[in-house]
Structure formats: C-alpha cells, structure tokens
C-alpha positions in Angstrom: -72.8 4.3 310.5 -75.2 6.2 308.6 -75.0 5.6 305.3 -73.7 8.3 302.9 -73.8 8.6 299.3 -71.3 9.8 296.4 -71.9 10.8 292.9 -68.6 11.2 290.4 -68.8 11.9 286.8 -66.1 11.2 284.6 -65.6 7.4 286.4 -64.5 5.1 284.0 -61.3 6.2 283.8 -58.8 9.1 285.3 -59.2 11.1 288.6 -63.2 10.1 288.3 -62.1 6.5 288.7 -59.6 6.9 291.5 -62.3 9.2 293.6 -64.7 6.7 293.1 -62.5 3.8 294.1 -61.4 6.1 297.3 -64.9 6.9 298.4 -66.2 3.4 298.1 -63.1 2.8 300.2 -64.5 5.3 302.9 -67.8 3.4 303.3 -70.1 5.8 300.3 -72.5 4.0 298.1 -71.3 5.6 295.0 -73.3 6.3 291.5 -71.1 6.7 288.4 -71.5 8.4 285.0 -69.6 8.0 281.7 -69.8 7.4 278.0 -67.5 3.8 278.2 -69.9 1.1 280.0 -68.7 -1.8 279.5 -64.6 -2.9 278.4 -66.1 -3.7 275.5 -67.0 0.0 274.6 -63.5 1.2 274.3 -62.8 4.0 272.1 -60.1 6.2 270.5 -58.6 9.1 272.3 -61.0 11.8 271.5 -59.4 14.7 270.7 -57.9 13.0 267.4 -54.2 13.5 268.4 -53.8 9.6 268.6 -55.7 6.4 267.7 -55.1 4.2 270.5 -57.5 3.1 272.4 -58.8 4.5 276.2 -58.7 1.8 278.8 -60.9 1.7 281.8 -64.8 1.9 281.6 -67.7 2.1 284.4 -67.9 -2.1 284.3 -64.4 -2.2 285.7 -64.7 0.9 288.3 -68.2 -0.6 289.4 -66.4 -3.9 290.1 -63.7 -2.1 292.0 -66.2 -0.4 294.0 -68.2 -3.5 294.8 -65.6 -5.4 296.0 -65.4 -3.3 299.5 -68.9 -4.0 300.5 -70.6 -0.9 298.9 -73.1 -0.4 296.3 -72.0 0.9 292.6 -74.8 2.5 290.3 -73.0 2.6 286.8 -74.8 5.5 284.4 -74.3 6.1 281.0 -73.8 9.8 280.5 -72.5 12.1 277.3 -72.4 15.8 278.8 -73.1 16.7 274.7 -76.5 14.5 275.4 -78.3 17.7 276.3 -82.0 16.5 276.8 -80.7 13.6 278.7 -78.7 15.3 281.5 -81.8 15.9 283.9 -83.2 12.5 283.5 -80.0 11.1 284.2 -79.4 13.2 287.9 -83.2 12.2 288.5 -82.7 8.4 288.2 -79.4 8.5 290.0 -81.1 10.5 293.1 -84.0 8.0 292.7 -81.4 5.2 292.7 -79.5 6.6 295.8 -82.3 7.9 297.5 -80.0 11.0 298.7 -77.1 12.4 297.6 -74.7 13.6 300.1 -71.3 14.4 298.0 -71.5 15.3 294.1 -67.5 15.5 292.4 -68.1 17.2 289.0 -64.9 15.8 287.4 -66.2 14.6 283.7 -65.0 17.2 280.9 -65.7 17.9 277.7 -63.3 15.6 275.6 -62.6 16.4 271.7 -60.7 18.3 269.2 -59.3 22.3 269.4 -58.2 22.0 272.3 -54.3 22.1 271.5 -54.5 25.0 268.8 -54.4 28.9 269.2 -57.2 30.9 268.9 -57.3 31.7 265.4 -56.2 28.1 264.3 -59.8 26.8 266.2 -63.1 25.8 264.5 -65.3 28.1 266.6 -68.0 25.1 266.6 -65.8 23.0 268.7 -65.2 25.8 270.9 -69.1 26.0 271.3 -69.1 22.3 272.0 -66.1 22.6 274.9 -68.2 25.8 276.4 -71.3 23.6 276.7 -69.7 20.6 277.8 -67.8 22.1 280.7 -70.4 25.1 281.7 -73.8 24.3 280.8 -74.1 20.7 280.2 -72.9 20.8 284.4 -75.6 23.0 285.4 -78.3 20.8 283.8 -76.6 18.3 285.3 -76.5 19.7 288.7 -79.6 21.5 288.9 -81.7 18.2 289.9 -78.8 17.0 292.5 -78.5 20.8 294.3 -82.2 20.7 294.6 -82.1 17.8 296.5 -79.2 18.6 298.3 -81.0 22.1 299.6 -84.2 20.2 300.6 -82.5 17.7 302.4 -80.9 20.6 304.2 -77.2 19.2 303.4 -74.9 18.7 300.6 -71.3 18.8 299.3 -69.9 20.1 295.8 -66.7 19.2 294.6 -65.6 21.0 291.1 -62.5 19.3 289.6 -61.5 22.7 289.0 -58.0 24.2 286.8 -55.1 26.2 286.8 -56.2 27.2 283.2 -59.2 28.4 285.0 -57.3 31.4 287.0 -54.1 31.2 286.2 -52.1 33.0 283.5 -50.4 31.2 280.7 -47.4 29.9 281.1 -46.5 28.3 277.7 -48.1 28.1 274.4 -51.2 26.3 273.1 -49.6 22.6 272.1 -46.4 23.3 274.0 -47.1 22.7 277.2 -50.0 25.1 277.6 -53.5 25.3 277.3 -55.9 27.0 274.7 -58.5 29.9 275.0 -61.8 27.2 274.4 -60.2 25.5 277.5 -59.3 28.2 279.6 -62.4 30.1 279.2 -64.7 26.9 279.7 -62.6 26.1 282.9 -63.4 29.4 284.0 -66.7 29.4 283.6 -67.0 26.3 285.6 -65.0 27.2 288.6 -66.9 30.7 289.2 -69.5 28.1 289.4 -68.6 26.8 292.1 -67.4 29.7 294.2 -71.1 31.4 293.1 -73.1 28.2 294.6 -71.2 28.2 297.9 -72.2 31.8 298.3 -75.7 31.6 297.1 -76.6 28.5 299.4 -74.2 28.1 302.1 -76.9 29.4 304.4 -78.9 25.9 303.2 -76.2 23.6 304.3 -74.3 23.0 300.8 -70.8 23.3 300.8 -69.1 24.2 297.2 -65.4 23.4 296.8 -63.0 23.7 294.0 -60.6 20.9 293.4 -57.7 22.2 291.9 -55.6 18.6 291.5 -52.2 20.4 289.5 -50.5 18.0 286.8 -51.7 14.5 286.9 -50.9 11.8 284.5 -53.9 10.1 283.5 -54.1 7.4 280.9 -55.3 10.0 278.4 -52.7 12.5 279.3 -50.2 9.2 278.4 -51.5 8.5 275.1 -51.7 12.0 274.0 -48.0 12.8 275.2 -46.7 15.6 272.8 -48.6 19.1 273.4 -48.8 17.6 277.1 -45.1 16.0 277.4 -45.0 17.8 280.7 -48.1 16.7 282.7 -47.2 13.1 281.5 -43.4 12.9 282.5 -44.5 15.3 285.8 -47.9 14.7 286.8 -49.0 12.2 289.9 -51.2 9.3 289.6 -54.5 9.4 289.7 -54.8 7.5 292.7 -52.9 10.0 294.9 -55.7 12.9 293.8 -58.8 10.3 294.3 -57.5 9.5 297.9 -57.4 13.6 298.8 -60.8 14.0 297.1 -62.3 11.6 299.6 -60.5 12.8 302.2 -61.5 16.6 301.5 -65.4 14.7 301.3 -65.2 13.0 304.6 -63.8 16.0 306.5 -65.9 18.7 304.5 -66.2 21.1 307.7 -62.5 21.4 307.7 -63.0 23.5 304.2 -64.6 26.9 303.8 -67.7 26.8 301.2 -66.1 28.6 297.7 -62.4 27.9 298.3 -60.3 26.3 296.0 -58.1 23.6 297.5 -54.6 22.7 295.9 -54.9 18.7 295.7 -51.4 18.2 295.9 -50.4 20.1 299.3 -53.3 18.5 300.9 -51.9 14.6 299.8 -48.4 15.9 301.3 -50.2 17.5 304.3 -52.1 13.7 304.8 -48.8 11.4 303.4 -50.3 10.9 300.2 -47.4 12.4 298.5 
C-alpha cells in the first residue's frame, strides 16, 4: 500500500489527539502540532475559568501513534505566534515528504469566549479572530500549495454549529459568544471557498461538524458548557469518524459540511 500522510493540528488532547491516533490505526504517518510538547509542559485551562491543569501532550500522542508501527512527528505550534506558522508548515512538509490530509483542528483558546458582546474586551476578540481565521490561513497556505503541486489532497476543517446555526442559548449559559461565532463562521466559509477554487486541482475540502463532544477541557470548565460536558460524545468517536472520512474521501463532495455523529451512527461508532 502506498504510504499515506496526515497533519493534525491541536493534537495534544481532545478531538485532535483522537483523530491523530485513529489515522495512525489506519496506517497514516502523522505530523502533529500543539503548544504542549511534553508531559512536563502542562498549563492551566486557558479561558481563566479553572486553575486545573490540562492533561495531554504531543509526547503522549506520538507514543500512541508509533505503537501502530507508523511514524509520528511532533511540532510545537502556537496559533498566536504569527512568524512561526509558515516555517512550521514548511518543516512539516519537508519531514513528511508530502501531505495527503490536513485536519485543521486547533483553535484559539483564551478569555472572551463566554460573555455577551458588550462584556468582552475587543482585544480578546481580535486575538480569537486572528487565531481562528488568519493564523489558520498562514499555516494552511504552504500545505495547500504542496497539495496543488502534487495534484491531490484533502483539507478537513473542524467546524462548529456556531458557524452557521442561530444561537440556542445565551453566552455563558450553554450558548456561544459573539467572538467565537464570528471566528468560526469565517473559518467555515474558508473550507467552502477552497473547495470551489481548487476542486479542479485535485483538492477536496470538507467542513466536519462534530456536534457536542466532551473533551478534557470541556469537562474541566463545565459551568458555561455543562450541556456539552454532560451530553457530548467522547473524542474517540469523532476521531474514528475523521479517519473513516480521510480514508474514503471520494464518497464526499468538496465544500460540503459533514455531520460527524450521523456518520458515526452509520458506521457503528454510535
């Protein structure tokens, strides 16, 4: 079988970690990025709502990936470090040789996510928009260029209902805030646009909607996201669906939004 490669951002924990491991189980060599490199690098939950240390690191994710007899390449990446985004992407391409699949999963984590618009510091809003849109484009650009050159590639964007659905609850009471919905909306449209622009170059671009997922961070924060912590599926379910889609991408139409929990039910993961 021809060697397959994938890049997963935000892979120290949560959906990114689960997806990277599931891709490894299907035979992909995986480059993974995050801010937490080793088990000794843990930091508090970044929204400021809890002082509990977040579990997980790239070191741990890479160890599990390698247990499936494939290669793991961990790279430090902080979405807010603008000057390092393109060099990191280029280093990943050099290490892997080529990229078949990019899962853009990492998001900006910081204050300003759970308040109403007038309660937010606009500097925090600016950071979230940069991290969730502009930084994604900086990192994506070299990888997309390499895919276009090779004539094939799959872009998977981890989207959110906040990107396209009306609010169902107030911020801080189970709903999303204005900064989050605006930033995820822009990110969501990027996948649609790239699917249109580069479809003839062999690129498939998909939005992946995970639904409610009880990640480690959500379980720590609880409070404003109690509904997600209580009702969400485990990240491993979503990771399994991501790997299924990456392995069967011809079954999907570039630019579409895929409801991952629906697919999980179809393939027996839920």
